[in-house]
C-alpha positions, 0 to 999 in steps of 0.5 A: 743078963747083958743087954746090948744097945742099937749103934744108932738108938746110943748115939741119939741117946748121947746126943740127947743127953748133951742137949740137955747138958746145954739146955740147963746150962744155958738155963743157969747163966740164964737164972744167974743173970737174973738172981745177980740184976736183983729181978725176982722169976722174970715177972716184970719186963726189962726196964728199956723205956721208962715207964716199961710196965705200960709198953703193950706195943709198937707200930711203926708206918712208913710214909716214904721208902727208898728203894735203893736203902732198905731201912728196917725199923721195927719191935723185937717180939715183945714190942719192949725195944725197937731195932734199927738196920739198914742195908744199903751202899757200902761205907754209908752212915744212915741217921735216925731222927727221933722227934715227939708230936711237937717236933722235938727231936727226943732221940738220934742215932746213926749206924752204918750200912749192914749194922743194927742198933737197938732204941731203948729209951722211948716213952709212951707216945706218937713220934715222927721219924727222918732217917738220912744218909748224905743229906738226903731224905730216904725213909720219914714215917710215924710211930706210935708207943702204947 
């Protein structure tokens, strides 16, 4: 007895098979990368921050912000790294300065307009930040890493 398949069901099945194969490949690549890095099963967060086993949240509060330049300072979904991005005028360079509560500079970075960078070496504590472009402060605020 021969069965006939509906064309739409066949296409759906083929697409589903391709999706499952792609997912399997992605999982294989991810597992291979984890095995190569020497971490087991993802039980510990990646070592983005010093003492990353105690990081639970990153909070950013702005004191001053610019309407002309859109500056974003935000954590990733797992609260493990901090992203810094800017969207303003073409050709501008934005500088981020991160200070501890004693006023010491602990981190600095710069990006161009429409770029994003990741800050990965911040320890737990309270920080003050300033964002400058062309020697003008366009944003500042406080950052808490717990």
